[in-house]
N, C-alpha and C positions, 0 to 999 in steps of 0.2 A: 323484349318483348319478343314472343315467338310467331317468326313468321312460319306460314302454313302456304303449300302449295296446293290446291285445289284443283283437280282435272277429272276428265271420263273422255271417253268419243263423244260423236253425235249423237245426242238426242239417249245420252244416258240421266238426266238433268241436271246438270252443273246448276240451268238458273231457279229448281225451286232448291235443293240445295245455298245457294247461297244468298237467296229470300230470306230462309230461315237463320241462318247467320247474322244476319241484318236485323233478324228481329230477337237473336238472343246478347242485340249490343256490337257486334264485331265486323269493324269495316271491310269488305270488302271491293275487292280494288277488279275488274272485269276485262281482261282481255282484250274480248271480239267488241267491247262497246268502246277500249282505246282506238280499235283498228276503226273503228264506224267513223272516227273524229279526223283520226288522221288523212282519211280517204277526204274529209274536205276542207282540209287544214294543210299542214309542213308538207305531209305526203306526195302532196299535190302537182307540186310541176317537180320530183324526181320521179315519180311515175308515170306524167306525160315525158319527160324525157327518153326514160329506159321504154317507155310500150306509146309512142307513137297515136292521137288519137283516141289514148283511153276516158283523156276525161274532157271534162262540155262545162264552160260556168262556174269554171276553178272547185268541182267535184267528177271524182273518178266515180264513171261508169263502168257502176262493176260484168253486167254483161259482157261490153266490149274488153272490161279489164280480162275478162275470163278466157276468150274468145283467143284472147293475142298470149296470154300465157296457157294455154292448152297446143298452141302452133308455134311456139317457141321453145324445144328443147329443155334449155335451164331455163324457161321463164318462171319458174317457182319457186327455184333458188334465186333466182337475181330478186327477185321482189321481196324476200325473206329480207337477203342480205341489206334490203335499204329500211324495212320495218320492225322488222326484230329490233335494230337499237335505239331506236324512236322507243319506240313501246315500252322495254327497255327504262330509257330516259323518264317512264313518267310512274314508272313503279316504284322507282326509285325515290319521289320526289313523293309518292303517295306512303310510303313508310316512312320518309320520314317528316311528314307531319302526322302520324300515324303515333310515331313514338314519340315526335314535341307531347302530346296531349294526351300523352300517358296510356297508352295503350296496353291491356298486356298482351295482346294478339292483335293479328292483324294475315288478311287471306288475300293468296293473289292466285285469283284462278283464271287458269288460262288451258284450253285446249289440247294447246300441244306443249305445255311444259316442261315432260320428256325426251319432245322430241330437239325441245331445242336449247336441252341442260338447265331447264330451271331451276328443275330439282333441287341441284345443288346449290342453288342459290337461298333453300330454304330446312328449316328445319326439320322441316319431316312433309308429308304429302299424303292425300286425302284420296282413293280413287271411286268413284263414282257407277257404278257397275250394273249392265241391265242383261238379260238374256237377248243372242240375236233376232230373237222374232220378235219382241219388246219392243226393239230400239229400232229394227226396218220398219213396224205398227205407228210407231211415234214420227218416223222420219218422217217418210211418204207418204201424213197427213197434214204435214205443213203446205205451204200453199206454195206450188210452185215447184215442187221437189218432183224428184222423177227416178227409176231405179238407177237409171247414166248416173245423178248426178250425187247421190248415195255415194255409187261405187268408184266413183272419178274424190270423193270426199275418206270412207275408206281410205283408200290405197293409198293416200298421205299422212293419214294418222296411225300410229302404232299403233296393234292389236292389242284388242281388251285383255284378253288375255297376258301381255305382254306388261301393260300396266299395271293389273292385277298383284303378277311377281314381284315386279318392285314399290307397291306403295308399302306407305308404315299403318295405312287403314282401307280399309276396302268397307261401301259402304255401297246395298244390293239396295237397287230401286229399284225394281220389277216389284213391288207392292202396293199398298194402299200410299201417299204423298206424306200420315201420323206415319208408317212404319219407318221410313225414312228418318224423321224429323227426330223420334226415340234413338236412331242408330248415331243419328249425328249427337247429340243432346249427352251421349254416353264419350263419347271420342271428347269431348270439347270437355265435358267433367275428369275424363282422365291426363287432360292433356294442362291442368292444373298446375304443375306441380313439374311438369317435362321441363328441362335444361333450353336457356336461349341463349345460341351464342350467333346465329345466321347471321344477324343483323348487323352487327360489329363486326364483325367479320366481312361483309361484304356490301350494306348499304351502307353504313353513317359514314358520312363526312370524313375526310383522310386526319 
């Protein structure tokens, strides 16, 4: 089974690409959704212990957590040290389920794929990319987003140019959605004969 890492900076079209991959019958693990689940589940007591007062009623208050992270010099590093291992466990369960079902490919959609070293656990990486102007327009159109929040997010992400340089495949998402889908279709077709080794090296049961 081929393990594909899908990534891209904020506003680059990861959700659109993931939706099309699912339409093609390829399962996609959504790391952001996994974190959302953890913030109302297993990670809550860990976060409350590390950042007191940032949870309420068994759920992480994201606004309070963000304030605590910004106020702490190593806040983001400490949070990532707690969350990333939990997400990795969920990725492992997802991939083992897909392998057991006979899937030829499975996708890990991870915004911080390169930043966390996740690309080394995949057979290949696909990066979604658009111009800075297009990215900014998309992100600032989101409810509650401000230029300051965008800059804070970008400061924690690898620059788009660096991601493109490290990618096995780059999808230009600056055009119509149909154009993005055509590029993805071509990549998936090209991968049908690609050697798959990452699952057995990194994810399979010992």
